[in-house]
C-alpha positions in Angstrom: 141.4 56.2 183.0 142.3 56.4 186.7 141.8 59.1 189.3 143.1 60.2 192.7 142.7 63.0 195.2 146.5 63.3 195.2 148.9 63.0 192.2 150.9 60.6 194.4 148.0 58.2 194.7 146.5 55.9 195.5 144.6 55.7 192.3 141.2 54.3 191.5 140.8 52.7 188.1 137.7 53.0 186.0 135.6 49.8 185.7 134.7 50.9 182.1 138.3 51.0 180.9 139.5 51.4 178.2 137.6 54.6 177.5 139.1 54.6 174.0 139.8 51.5 172.0 142.4 51.6 169.3 140.7 49.3 166.8 137.4 47.7 166.1 137.0 45.9 162.8 133.6 47.3 162.2 134.7 51.0 162.7 135.5 53.3 159.9 138.2 55.0 162.0 141.0 52.7 163.1 144.2 53.0 165.2 142.9 55.7 167.4 145.2 57.0 170.1 147.4 59.8 171.4 144.3 61.5 172.7 143.7 64.6 174.9 140.7 65.7 176.8 140.0 69.4 176.8 137.2 71.9 177.6 136.0 74.7 175.4 135.0 78.2 176.5 131.5 76.9 177.4 132.8 74.2 179.7 132.0 71.3 177.3 134.4 68.4 177.2 136.0 67.1 174.0 138.4 64.4 172.8 141.0 65.2 170.2 143.0 62.2 169.0 144.7 60.6 166.0 143.2 57.9 163.9 143.2 56.3 160.4 140.3 56.3 158.0 139.5 52.8 156.8 138.0 53.2 153.3 137.0 49.9 151.7 139.9 48.1 153.3 142.4 50.8 152.5 144.2 53.1 154.8 145.0 55.9 152.2 145.9 59.0 154.2 147.5 57.6 157.3 146.9 59.1 160.7 144.7 62.2 160.8 143.2 64.3 163.6 139.7 63.5 164.9 137.3 65.2 167.3 134.6 63.6 169.4 132.4 64.9 172.2 132.7 63.7 175.8 130.1 63.6 178.7 131.9 64.2 182.0 129.6 65.0 184.9 131.0 66.2 188.2 132.4 63.3 190.3 131.8 60.8 187.5 133.9 59.3 184.8 134.3 60.7 181.3 132.2 58.9 178.7 133.6 59.3 175.2 131.4 59.2 172.1 132.8 56.7 169.5 135.3 58.3 167.1 133.4 58.7 163.8 134.0 60.2 160.3 130.9 62.3 160.7 130.4 62.7 164.5 127.2 63.9 166.2 128.6 66.5 168.5 125.3 67.1 170.4 125.3 70.9 170.4 122.1 72.9 170.8 121.0 74.9 167.7 121.7 78.1 169.6 125.4 77.2 170.1 127.8 79.5 168.4 130.6 77.0 168.2 132.2 76.6 164.8 134.3 73.6 163.7 137.1 74.4 161.4 137.0 71.9 158.6 140.0 72.9 156.6 143.2 74.8 157.0 145.1 76.7 154.3 148.6 77.6 155.6 151.0 79.7 153.6 152.3 77.7 150.6 155.9 77.0 151.6 154.8 75.6 155.0 153.1 72.6 153.2 156.2 71.5 151.4 157.8 68.1 152.2 161.2 66.8 151.3 162.8 63.3 151.6 165.2 62.7 154.5 168.2 65.1 154.9 167.5 68.0 152.6 170.2 69.9 150.7 168.4 73.2 150.1 171.0 74.3 147.6 169.2 71.8 145.3 166.0 73.9 145.3 164.8 77.2 144.1 161.1 77.6 144.9 159.0 80.8 144.4 157.1 82.1 147.3 153.8 80.8 145.8 155.4 77.5 144.8 154.3 78.2 141.2 157.9 77.9 139.9 160.2 75.2 141.2 163.7 74.5 140.0 165.5 71.4 141.1 169.2 70.4 140.8 169.0 66.7 139.9 170.3 64.3 142.5 172.3 61.1 141.9 170.1 59.4 144.6 166.8 58.2 143.2 163.5 57.8 145.0 164.4 54.2 145.9 167.6 55.4 147.6 167.8 55.2 151.4 170.8 57.5 151.9 171.7 60.9 150.8 169.6 63.8 149.6 167.0 63.3 146.9 165.8 66.1 144.6 162.1 65.9 145.6 159.6 68.3 146.9 155.8 67.9 147.3 152.8 68.1 149.5 150.9 65.5 151.6 147.7 64.1 150.1 144.9 65.6 152.1 141.7 64.3 150.5 140.6 60.9 149.2 139.7 62.3 145.8 141.5 64.9 143.8 144.0 65.7 141.1 147.7 66.7 141.0 149.4 68.2 138.0 152.6 70.0 137.0 154.3 71.2 133.9 157.9 70.1 133.2 159.4 73.1 131.3 161.1 72.3 128.0 162.8 69.0 129.1 166.2 68.3 127.5 166.5 65.5 125.0 170.3 65.0 125.3 171.2 64.0 128.8 170.4 61.3 131.4 167.9 63.2 133.5 164.6 61.7 134.7 162.1 64.3 135.9 158.4 64.2 136.6 155.6 63.7 139.1 155.6 61.1 141.9 153.1 59.5 144.3 155.5 58.6 147.1 155.0 56.6 150.3 158.6 55.7 151.1 161.7 54.4 149.3 160.1 51.0 149.0 156.7 52.1 147.6 156.0 54.8 145.0 154.4 55.3 141.6 155.7 58.0 139.2 155.3 59.4 135.7 158.3 61.1 134.2 160.3 62.1 131.2 163.5 60.1 130.5 165.7 62.4 128.4 168.2 59.7 127.7 165.6 57.5 125.9 163.2 60.4 124.9 160.3 58.5 126.6 157.4 59.2 128.9 157.7 56.5 131.6 155.2 55.2 134.2 156.8 53.1 136.9 155.3 51.4 140.0 157.5 50.0 142.8 156.4 48.1 145.9 159.2 46.1 147.3 157.3 45.2 150.4 154.9 43.2 148.3 157.4 42.3 145.5 155.4 44.2 143.0 156.7 46.4 140.1 155.7 47.5 136.7 157.1 49.8 134.0 155.7 51.1 130.7 157.0 53.7 128.3 156.0 55.6 125.2 158.2 57.6 122.8 158.0 61.3 123.3 159.9 63.7 121.1 157.6 66.8 121.3 159.2 70.2 121.7 158.1 72.4 124.6 156.6 71.6 127.9 155.0 68.4 129.0 152.3 68.3 131.7 152.0 65.4 134.1 148.8 64.5 136.0 147.6 62.1 138.7 143.9 61.6 139.3 143.2 59.9 142.6 140.2 58.4 144.4 139.9 56.1 147.3 140.1 53.2 144.9 142.2 54.2 142.0 145.3 56.2 140.8 145.4 57.3 137.2 148.6 58.7 135.6 148.6 60.7 132.3 150.5 63.3 130.3 149.7 66.1 127.8 151.7 68.3 125.5 149.1 71.1 125.8 147.4 70.6 129.2 144.0 69.7 127.6 144.4 66.5 125.5 145.5 63.8 127.9 147.0 60.4 127.3 146.6 57.9 130.2 149.6 55.7 130.7 148.7 53.6 133.7 145.9 53.1 136.3 146.4 51.3 139.6 144.3 50.1 142.5 145.2 52.2 145.6 145.5 48.9 147.5 149.0 48.6 145.9 150.2 51.6 147.8 148.4 51.1 151.2 148.9 48.9 154.2 148.4 49.5 158.0 150.2 52.8 157.5 150.3 55.7 160.0 151.8 58.0 157.4 150.0 59.0 154.2 151.5 59.6 150.7 153.3 62.7 149.5 152.7 63.9 145.9 155.5 66.0 144.3 158.1 66.6 141.7 161.6 65.0 141.4 164.7 65.1 139.2 167.5 62.6 139.1 170.5 62.1 136.9 173.2 59.4 136.9 176.1 61.8 136.2 176.3 65.6 136.0 173.8 67.6 138.0 171.1 69.3 135.8 168.8 72.2 136.4 165.2 71.0 135.9 162.3 73.5 135.9 158.7 72.9 136.8 155.7 75.2 136.7 152.2 75.2 138.3 152.4 72.3 140.8 148.9 71.8 142.0 147.7 69.1 144.5 143.9 69.5 144.9 
């Protein structure tokens, strides 16, 4: 922080700089930055900034927005309260201020694609309940070209994601299912491989030279439901033919998919095929 009576200077620097530190090993919120100071209608000062939650050594969700209170007396320097997960905002009980804890935008606004999107590959209902993908040749590990993938960012440390793959074909080379995606180098997915008639769980982390793959025969008629249960520590992948009786295929430590990341994971559906494009239909994508 520096100040001057003129924008052209000269400037006086604050002896207490920096007023906001990016990282302290003991803090739960790391990589704080890109902050702004602002006043509310009552004249109180606040800091809004970006930061990353550190949860048992893991940086699951990437950078999020944080709010902290500021004391800034006239002719003095601003004093920031440390950026915390559960800040003490120091408001009187009579204050009418309300902090918005969650936002629910219209469904389509939340959707995320991978790189350059070819919207001809997608048919998505206005409530996102029905999603049809035209399979892409480029897979999740590809770095160029459009990938048939659509999803939503993970917004909480604990939750569940699920989707129904509608009547998957058993006679082509399509792979379609549910993916936990960080980037083309790191992802975990569960999908139906129509070429081998198998449910496949696959983990890829090229940055750490890690990979695994498991499969089970699946020749059931009708829909197949995929599910991911996630916590701060674990990721569990499972499938069901009826949406109630679940078979767990793999469980992973979330440390496999996290590093000093500023961008969090996206959970969504995908469809790829080695040869002819195929229409793949999903129903009821939920990421809670």
